Backbone as numpy.savetxt, mean C-alpha at the origin, in Angstrom:
# Nx Ny Nz CAx CAy CAz Cx Cy Cz
1.53 -23.21 -1.61 2.06 -21.94 -1.06 0.97 -21.49 0.17
1.33 -21.25 1.06 0.18 -20.54 2.27 0.31 -19.04 2.17
-0.49 -18.41 1.66 -0.36 -16.80 1.82 -1.18 -16.35 2.84
-0.69 -15.56 3.67 -1.58 -14.66 4.42 -1.78 -13.33 4.20
-3.23 -13.13 3.75 -3.63 -11.83 3.07 -4.33 -11.11 4.18
-3.86 -9.56 4.30 -4.46 -8.76 5.17 -5.09 -7.72 4.56
-6.03 -7.26 5.07 -6.82 -6.21 4.27 -7.08 -4.88 5.13
-6.77 -3.71 4.43 -7.16 -2.49 5.18 -8.18 -1.90 4.27
-9.58 -1.74 4.86 -10.60 -1.38 4.05 -10.82 -0.05 4.26
-10.94 0.67 3.35 -11.25 2.00 3.57 -12.73 2.37 2.94
-13.63 2.70 3.67 -15.04 2.59 3.30 -15.38 4.11 3.11
-15.64 4.65 2.05 -15.65 6.02 1.55 -16.99 6.37 1.02
-17.94 7.39 1.40 -18.96 7.84 0.77 -18.52 9.36 0.28
-18.20 9.30 -1.08 -17.67 10.45 -1.53 -18.82 11.64 -1.53
-19.90 11.56 -1.67 -20.79 12.53 -2.02 -21.06 13.31 -0.28
-20.92 12.49 0.57 -21.05 13.02 2.12 -19.80 13.21 2.68
-18.57 12.74 1.96 -17.16 13.12 2.55 -16.98 12.48 3.99
-17.46 11.15 4.08 -17.14 10.43 5.24 -16.65 8.94 4.88
-15.83 8.50 5.99 -14.97 7.26 5.85 -15.21 6.57 7.18
-15.24 5.35 7.01 -15.13 4.44 7.92 -13.97 3.54 7.66
-12.96 2.95 8.54 -12.05 2.21 8.46 -12.11 0.95 9.35
-11.54 -0.21 8.90 -11.62 -1.20 9.62 -10.41 -2.25 9.28
-10.14 -3.24 10.05 -9.12 -4.26 9.78 -9.83 -5.63 9.83
-9.26 -6.44 8.91 -9.53 -7.90 9.09 -8.51 -8.78 8.59
-8.34 -10.09 8.98 -7.37 -10.90 8.67 -7.96 -12.13 7.83
-7.64 -12.26 6.83 -8.26 -13.49 5.77 -6.89 -14.45 5.46
-7.16 -15.82 5.87 -6.08 -16.60 5.59 -6.69 -17.35 4.12
-5.52 -16.94 3.24 -5.81 -17.71 1.65 -4.77 -18.89 1.61
-5.31 -20.01 1.28 -4.39 -20.91 1.26 -4.41 -21.50 -0.43
-3.06 -21.77 -0.77 -3.11 -22.30 -2.19 -1.96 -23.25 -2.07
-2.35 -24.43 -2.87 -1.19 -25.64 -2.97 -0.45 -25.36 -4.22
0.82 -25.59 -3.84 1.76 -25.42 -4.86 2.87 -26.37 -4.53
3.20 -27.73 -5.13 4.24 -28.32 -4.85 5.66 -27.77 -4.59
5.83 -26.88 -5.72 7.28 -26.20 -5.67 7.31 -25.07 -4.88
6.18 -24.68 -4.17 6.37 -23.47 -3.27 6.95 -23.40 -1.77
7.26 -22.49 -1.31 7.78 -22.72 0.11 6.47 -22.49 1.08
6.21 -23.22 2.09 4.99 -23.09 2.75 5.53 -22.22 4.10
4.85 -21.12 4.15 5.02 -20.00 5.10 4.21 -20.27 6.32
4.90 -20.73 7.35 4.29 -21.10 8.92 3.60 -19.72 9.36
2.54 -19.82 10.17 1.87 -18.78 10.69 2.67 -18.35 12.06
3.83 -19.26 12.53 4.30 -18.80 13.97 5.38 -17.99 13.62
5.61 -17.02 14.45 6.53 -15.66 14.01 8.02 -16.39 14.25
8.22 -17.33 14.99 9.48 -17.77 15.04 9.98 -18.76 14.06
9.16 -18.92 13.03 9.39 -19.52 11.92 9.74 -18.81 10.73
9.81 -17.38 11.01 10.00 -16.38 10.21 11.39 -15.57 10.48
11.86 -14.98 9.54 13.24 -14.28 9.94 13.12 -13.41 11.19
14.03 -13.03 11.80 14.23 -12.18 12.92 14.06 -10.85 12.45
13.21 -9.94 12.94 13.07 -8.49 12.54 14.48 -7.68 12.67
14.81 -7.18 11.42 16.11 -6.53 11.45 15.88 -4.94 10.54
16.51 -4.25 10.92 16.60 -2.80 10.43 17.35 -2.60 9.09
16.80 -1.97 8.02 17.66 -1.99 6.73 18.20 -0.50 6.65
19.15 -0.26 5.67 19.68 1.25 5.57 18.42 1.93 4.70
18.29 3.00 4.96 17.35 3.91 4.47 17.54 4.04 2.94
16.51 4.13 1.95 16.51 4.19 0.62 17.10 5.68 0.33
18.01 6.07 -0.55 18.56 7.38 -0.51 17.69 8.36 -0.75
16.61 8.04 -1.33 15.28 9.22 -1.51 14.83 9.52 -0.17
14.69 8.63 0.76 14.29 9.20 2.05 15.32 9.52 3.09
16.40 8.92 2.83 17.60 9.40 3.54 18.01 10.97 3.27
17.76 11.31 2.18 18.10 12.57 1.66 16.91 13.67 2.16
15.66 13.32 2.51 14.60 13.99 2.75 14.93 14.71 4.12
14.42 15.93 4.04 14.76 16.76 5.44 13.37 17.77 5.30
12.90 17.68 6.34 11.56 18.63 6.48 12.17 19.95 7.24
12.04 21.04 6.34 12.46 22.28 6.79 11.38 22.80 7.78
10.22 22.46 7.72 9.11 23.02 8.62 8.86 22.26 9.75
9.56 21.29 10.02 9.66 20.43 11.34 7.98 20.28 11.80
7.28 19.76 10.66 5.87 19.33 10.81 5.43 18.30 11.64
6.61 17.27 12.01 6.24 16.22 12.80 5.67 15.08 11.81
4.99 14.05 12.65 4.55 12.97 11.79 3.46 12.17 12.51
2.71 11.12 12.14 2.01 10.41 12.68 2.18 9.04 12.89
3.39 8.88 13.14 4.04 7.33 13.36 3.00 6.51 14.31
2.60 7.31 15.28 2.11 6.47 16.55 0.73 5.93 16.16
0.16 6.37 14.80 -0.81 5.85 14.43 -0.68 4.76 13.38
0.42 4.34 13.09 0.76 3.31 12.17 0.55 1.73 12.88
-0.06 1.03 12.59 -0.11 -0.30 13.16 1.18 -1.22 12.39
1.63 -2.05 13.23 2.42 -2.84 12.80 2.26 -4.21 12.90
2.09 -4.93 11.97 1.59 -6.27 11.90 2.64 -7.17 12.25
2.32 -8.34 12.58 3.21 -9.35 13.35 4.55 -9.58 12.34
4.33 -9.26 11.26 5.47 -9.55 10.29 6.70 -8.30 10.42
6.03 -7.46 10.94 6.73 -6.08 11.10 6.32 -4.94 10.23
6.86 -4.01 10.15 6.30 -2.74 9.43 6.54 -3.20 7.71
5.45 -2.65 6.99 5.48 -3.03 5.60 6.08 -2.25 4.71
7.63 -2.21 5.02 8.34 -1.74 4.05 9.11 -2.47 3.07
9.53 -1.85 1.80 9.88 -2.55 0.69 11.62 -2.43 1.04
12.17 -3.59 0.46 13.76 -3.70 0.30 14.18 -3.68 -0.94
13.35 -4.08 -1.91 13.82 -4.56 -3.16 13.38 -3.42 -4.12
14.28 -2.54 -4.82 13.91 -1.39 -5.52 14.67 -1.69 -6.87
13.89 -0.85 -7.92 12.65 0.02 -7.72 11.43 -1.04 -7.58
10.28 -0.54 -6.71 9.16 -1.22 -6.65 8.40 -1.14 -7.79
8.05 -2.35 -8.23 7.12 -2.55 -9.54 5.70 -2.32 -9.39
5.29 -1.44 -9.90 3.77 -1.08 -9.97 3.22 -1.29 -11.22
2.07 -1.77 -11.26 1.22 -2.14 -12.41 -0.01 -1.28 -12.27
-0.40 -0.45 -13.38 -1.85 0.00 -13.38 -2.63 -0.49 -14.43
-3.78 -1.02 -13.94 -4.74 -1.52 -14.80 -5.64 -0.68 -15.52
-5.92 -1.03 -16.84 -6.69 -0.12 -17.68 -8.27 -0.30 -17.50
-8.95 0.68 -17.35 -10.39 0.41 -17.17 -10.95 -0.27 -18.17
-11.96 -1.13 -18.25 -13.02 -1.68 -19.37 -13.31 -0.38 -20.26
-13.89 0.44 -19.69 -14.52 1.57 -20.37 -13.51 2.52 -21.13
-13.47 2.21 -22.31 -12.29 2.87 -23.24 -12.52 4.42 -23.15
-13.55 4.81 -22.93 -13.75 6.51 -22.81 -13.18 7.08 -21.37
-12.89 6.30 -20.56 -12.43 6.69 -19.29 -11.10 6.52 -18.96
-10.82 5.37 -19.81 -9.28 4.91 -19.53 -8.19 5.74 -19.62
-8.03 6.57 -20.67 -6.94 7.35 -20.64 -6.90 8.56 -19.59
-7.95 9.01 -19.31 -7.92 10.04 -18.12 -7.92 9.36 -16.75
-8.31 8.16 -16.50 -8.27 7.37 -15.19 -6.60 6.98 -15.07
-6.22 6.24 -16.05 -4.61 6.02 -16.17 -3.95 7.14 -15.82
-3.94 8.21 -16.66 -3.26 9.47 -16.46 -3.26 10.03 -15.14
-4.47 10.20 -14.52 -4.70 10.41 -12.91 -3.75 9.56 -11.99
-3.85 8.32 -12.21 -3.13 7.39 -11.45 -1.58 7.34 -11.49
-1.31 7.37 -12.84 0.23 7.31 -13.23 0.75 8.86 -12.49
0.00 9.99 -12.56 0.35 10.94 -12.00 0.75 10.79 -10.47
-0.39 10.05 -9.83 0.06 9.80 -8.30 1.32 8.88 -8.02
1.47 8.13 -8.75 2.83 7.07 -8.87 4.06 7.97 -9.14
3.96 9.04 -9.82 4.87 9.70 -10.00 5.35 10.80 -8.78
4.00 11.03 -8.12 4.25 12.01 -6.95 4.91 11.33 -5.69
4.62 9.87 -5.74 5.01 8.98 -4.60 6.66 8.55 -4.93
6.84 8.61 -6.14 8.14 8.00 -6.78 9.35 9.14 -6.35
8.81 10.34 -5.82 9.83 11.42 -5.24 10.44 10.80 -4.15
9.73 9.92 -3.47 10.32 9.59 -2.04 10.66 8.12 -1.99
10.22 7.38 -2.89 10.53 5.88 -3.05 10.86 5.50 -4.61
11.87 4.84 -4.75 11.80 4.44 -6.45 10.80 3.49 -6.90
10.05 3.99 -7.79 8.71 3.20 -8.18 9.02 3.21 -9.80
8.83 1.92 -10.13 8.73 1.62 -11.91 7.57 1.07 -12.29
6.68 1.81 -13.23 5.56 1.30 -13.91 5.71 0.16 -14.68
5.20 -1.14 -14.75 5.41 -2.04 -15.38 4.00 -2.39 -16.26
4.31 -3.17 -17.38 2.85 -3.57 -18.15 2.21 -4.70 -18.06
2.71 -5.45 -17.11 1.96 -6.66 -16.85 1.87 -6.73 -15.22
0.71 -7.34 -14.66 0.46 -7.46 -13.28 1.39 -8.78 -12.74
1.93 -9.51 -13.63 2.57 -10.73 -13.23 4.06 -10.16 -12.74
4.29 -10.71 -11.50 5.66 -10.02 -10.99 5.60 -8.67 -10.47
4.39 -7.90 -10.62 4.28 -6.72 -10.05 4.42 -6.68 -8.31
4.87 -5.81 -7.74 4.90 -5.58 -6.39 3.65 -5.02 -6.01
3.25 -4.12 -6.63 1.89 -3.38 -6.37 0.99 -3.35 -7.54
-0.31 -3.89 -7.55 -1.05 -3.56 -8.48 -2.35 -2.84 -8.11
-2.31 -1.73 -9.12 -3.53 -0.95 -8.79 -4.68 -1.15 -9.90
-5.80 -1.58 -9.19 -6.67 -1.97 -10.00 -8.05 -1.06 -10.27
-8.51 -1.05 -11.26 -9.81 -0.24 -11.45 -10.68 -1.03 -11.41
-11.12 -1.52 -10.01 -12.08 -2.55 -9.51 -12.70 -2.05 -8.23
-14.04 -2.32 -8.08 -14.71 -1.81 -6.91 -14.04 -2.86 -5.81
-13.65 -2.48 -4.83 -13.21 -3.40 -3.62 -14.04 -4.65 -3.43
-13.53 -5.87 -3.09 -14.30 -7.01 -3.01 -15.21 -6.82 -2.03
-16.49 -7.47 -2.04 -17.48 -7.59 -0.95 -16.88 -8.42 0.32
-17.29 -7.61 1.37 -16.79 -8.38 2.54 -17.90 -8.52 3.47
-18.18 -9.64 4.21 -19.19 -10.02 5.11 -19.39 -8.98 6.09
-20.51 -8.35 6.26 -20.90 -7.33 7.34 -20.71 -6.00 6.66
-20.03 -5.73 5.33 -19.94 -4.35 4.79 -20.96 -4.32 3.76
-21.63 -3.54 3.94 -22.87 -3.11 3.06 -22.56 -1.83 2.03
-21.93 -0.94 2.57 -21.69 0.39 1.91 -20.69 0.15 0.92
-20.65 1.02 -0.19 -19.79 0.98 -1.12 -18.65 1.70 -0.70
-17.48 1.39 -0.98 -16.16 1.79 -0.60 -15.39 2.39 -2.00
-14.54 3.45 -1.70 -13.95 3.92 -2.83 -12.47 3.17 -3.14
-11.99 2.92 -1.93 -10.56 2.18 -2.07 -10.29 1.23 -1.08
-9.62 0.30 -1.20 -9.04 -0.76 -0.45 -7.74 -1.28 -0.73
-6.78 -1.36 0.21 -5.42 -2.08 -0.23 -5.29 -3.23 0.69
-4.88 -4.52 -0.08 -4.65 -5.61 0.79 -3.15 -5.97 0.43
-2.55 -6.77 1.34 -1.27 -7.55 0.90 -1.28 -8.83 1.26
-0.46 -9.58 0.67 -0.29 -10.91 0.98 1.10 -11.22 1.18
1.58 -12.25 2.05 2.96 -12.51 2.18 3.38 -13.83 1.17
4.62 -13.85 0.71 4.77 -15.06 0.01 6.43 -15.28 0.06
6.65 -16.39 -0.24 8.36 -16.78 -0.54 8.72 -16.35 -1.76
9.57 -15.69 -1.61 10.55 -14.97 -3.20 11.90 -15.78 -3.15
12.18 -16.43 -4.40 13.49 -16.73 -4.74 14.35 -15.59 -5.05
15.44 -15.33 -4.33 16.21 -14.18 -4.68 17.78 -14.80 -4.80
18.23 -15.21 -5.92 19.40 -16.06 -5.96 19.40 -17.29 -5.51
20.40 -17.38 -4.39 20.42 -18.95 -3.70 19.76 -18.69 -2.48
18.69 -17.62 -2.24 18.06 -17.52 -1.06 16.69 -17.30 -1.24
16.01 -17.72 -0.01 14.41 -17.49 -0.29 13.90 -16.45 0.88
13.52 -15.62 0.65 13.09 -14.43 1.28 11.58 -14.43 1.57
11.32 -13.64 2.87 9.82 -13.45 3.16 9.59 -12.07 2.43
8.65 -12.00 1.49 8.26 -10.91 0.74 6.81 -10.67 0.80
6.21 -9.55 0.24 4.84 -9.29 0.43 4.46 -8.61 -1.13
3.41 -8.33 -1.28 2.61 -7.81 -2.55 1.52 -7.28 -2.35
1.24 -6.12 -2.89 0.07 -5.41 -2.55 -0.96 -5.38 -4.04
-2.19 -5.28 -3.39 -3.33 -5.08 -4.46 -4.15 -3.91 -4.00
-4.14 -2.98 -4.63 -4.90 -1.66 -4.53 -6.04 -1.62 -5.32
-7.23 -1.52 -4.82 -8.65 -1.36 -5.54 -9.06 -0.10 -5.45
-9.25 0.49 -6.73 -10.07 1.95 -6.70 -11.44 1.69 -7.38
-12.49 2.11 -6.71 -13.72 1.88 -7.28 -13.88 2.63 -8.46
-14.15 2.18 -9.66 -14.30 2.90 -10.92 -15.39 3.90 -11.06
-16.42 3.82 -9.98 -17.58 5.00 -10.13 -17.01 6.26 -9.53
-15.87 6.60 -9.06 -15.36 7.87 -8.78 -15.03 8.57 -10.04
-15.11 9.93 -9.72 -14.77 10.79 -10.98 -14.06 12.05 -10.32
-13.44 12.72 -11.31 -12.90 13.85 -11.12 -11.59 13.72 -9.96
-11.45 14.72 -8.89 -10.45 14.83 -8.15 -10.46 13.73 -7.21
-11.45 12.89 -6.97 -11.56 11.84 -6.13 -10.78 10.67 -6.61
-10.52 10.58 -7.86 -9.81 9.37 -8.55 -8.29 9.44 -7.90
-7.72 10.70 -8.19 -6.04 10.60 -7.69 -6.22 10.71 -6.13
-7.40 11.23 -5.56 -7.21 11.42 -4.03 -7.20 10.02 -3.43
-8.06 9.13 -3.88 -8.20 7.81 -3.29 -6.84 7.00 -3.79
-6.56 7.35 -4.94 -5.24 6.59 -5.39 -3.90 6.95 -4.71
-3.97 8.10 -4.25 -2.91 8.91 -3.54 -2.88 8.16 -1.88
-4.04 8.14 -1.41 -4.29 7.41 0.02 -3.91 6.00 -0.03
-4.41 5.18 -0.98 -4.27 3.58 -1.17 -2.84 3.45 -1.44
-2.10 4.07 -2.09 -0.72 3.91 -2.56 0.15 4.17 -1.50
-0.27 5.16 -0.63 0.46 5.50 0.74 0.49 4.25 1.65
-0.63 3.63 1.75 -0.72 2.22 2.55 0.04 1.28 1.81
0.15 1.08 0.47 0.91 0.01 -0.03 2.35 0.52 0.17
2.98 1.53 0.17 4.33 1.88 0.36 4.68 1.60 1.66
3.84 1.35 2.78 4.11 1.09 4.20 3.38 2.01 5.05
2.61 2.84 4.93 1.77 3.56 5.80 0.63 2.83 6.37
0.69 1.94 7.10 -0.35 1.13 7.69 -1.20 1.74 8.66
-1.58 2.72 8.39 -2.25 3.66 9.60 -2.93 4.88 9.01
-3.48 5.63 9.93 -4.13 6.97 9.26 -3.86 8.32 10.06
-3.72 9.28 9.54 -3.61 10.55 10.08 -4.77 11.14 10.83
-4.74 12.02 11.90 -5.93 12.47 12.31 -6.07 13.86 11.82
-4.90 14.53 10.70 -5.19 15.77 10.38 -5.62 15.55 8.86
-6.46 16.44 8.50 -7.14 16.42 7.13 -6.28 16.99 6.19
-4.99 17.36 6.28 -4.10 18.21 5.37 -3.05 17.14 5.14
-3.28 15.84 5.64 -2.49 14.61 5.37 -3.28 13.71 4.24
-2.34 13.13 3.36 -2.99 12.26 2.44 -3.53 11.06 3.03
-3.21 10.45 4.23 -3.38 9.27 5.07 -4.43 9.86 5.97
-5.18 10.95 5.81 -6.21 11.15 6.91 -7.23 10.27 6.68
-8.04 9.85 7.56 -8.79 8.51 7.93 -10.36 8.76 7.03
-10.49 10.17 6.50 -11.60 10.36 5.91 -11.37 11.13 4.38
-12.31 11.12 3.64 -12.30 11.62 2.38 -12.59 13.19 2.79
-11.93 14.15 2.00 -12.27 15.54 2.33 -12.69 16.26 0.97
-13.14 17.38 1.37 -13.80 17.97 0.02 -12.67 18.61 -1.00
-11.50 19.06 -0.51 -10.48 19.37 -1.45 -9.23 18.33 -0.92
-9.21 17.47 -1.53 -8.02 16.59 -1.30 -6.68 17.17 -1.24
-5.83 16.91 -0.19 -4.70 17.52 0.01 -3.36 16.75 -0.87
-2.25 17.46 -1.15 -1.26 16.81 -1.72 -0.48 16.00 -0.75
0.57 15.31 -1.11 1.24 14.54 -0.01 2.00 15.61 0.91
1.85 15.45 2.10 2.29 16.71 2.98 3.88 15.94 3.62
4.43 17.11 4.26 5.73 16.83 4.98 5.49 15.83 6.11
4.53 15.88 6.86 4.07 14.76 7.71 3.75 13.36 7.26
3.13 13.24 6.11 3.26 11.91 5.23 4.43 11.42 5.19
5.39 12.27 4.54 6.74 11.92 4.02 7.60 11.73 5.62
7.55 12.45 6.54 8.18 12.22 7.71 7.79 10.86 8.38
6.29 10.65 8.20 5.93 9.01 8.78 6.49 8.07 7.97
6.56 8.19 6.74 7.05 7.12 5.88 8.66 6.90 6.21
9.27 8.02 6.26 10.67 7.90 6.83 10.91 6.94 7.94
10.13 7.44 8.92 10.29 6.69 10.08 10.03 5.22 10.34
9.01 4.88 9.25 8.54 3.62 9.04 9.81 2.69 8.50
10.70 3.46 7.71 11.65 2.62 7.07 12.81 2.67 8.05
12.82 3.24 9.12 13.86 3.19 9.92 13.77 1.76 10.96
12.37 1.31 10.68 12.09 0.49 11.86 12.34 -1.04 11.31
12.70 -2.05 12.31 12.68 -3.41 11.94 11.61 -4.09 11.27
11.91 -4.95 10.35 10.74 -5.86 9.95 11.39 -7.11 9.51
10.37 -8.06 9.37 10.79 -9.59 8.86 10.93 -9.66 7.40
10.15 -8.65 6.73 10.08 -8.58 5.07 11.42 -8.53 4.47
11.85 -9.27 3.64 13.16 -9.13 2.63 14.29 -9.75 3.19
13.96 -10.43 4.41 14.88 -11.12 5.10 14.81 -12.72 4.78
15.92 -13.45 4.75 15.98 -14.87 4.35 15.17 -15.76 5.22
14.41 -16.77 4.67 13.56 -17.68 5.60 14.43 -18.56 5.91
């Protein structure tokens, strides 16, 4: 199976409240005789199509008319990173340190519940088969990046068998640095899970969860965050359609 793995790296210095973001494309090739090979050329993928909005987003109405930051969202060649199969299966890894495990997992599960208001999410006990894996691990070292990062979201494309069809699918790995403490654990989880749910970009307002930098008082999910998510799910994508 040929997997195309894309990384959004969020480099945060919690003590200074600073963040730097960058993008890179990493090609990861694995051989599996039974798997479908995904060619990199767009014309070998499904044509982009629009899906009906999930009811949770279709029913969302912003009474404050707060607007959005959709223009800041990057669209990969595969199309917007929206999910089509619900509920989205989320695995939360338990830290090796038993003392911090309960608190850390509780904080992350709380964030999953927050986002589940807007998209159907289901927590599962195994990472195998999960759509999103939230890991209590430092983001992998990348060439040219020397500073510690608090979080990173990566996705990979693969061919998924769905009944008698094979569809283009994706899955996410979310890395949360175990050295974070207090309010910065859910803050980073909230931000990175926002990426994994489809917001592949950053806001310029610090009152939004997807603000490009860490702030002293991390915000809750804002109307602008949800408005942006809703607009993303109204866009065409190749994901979820038959190969």
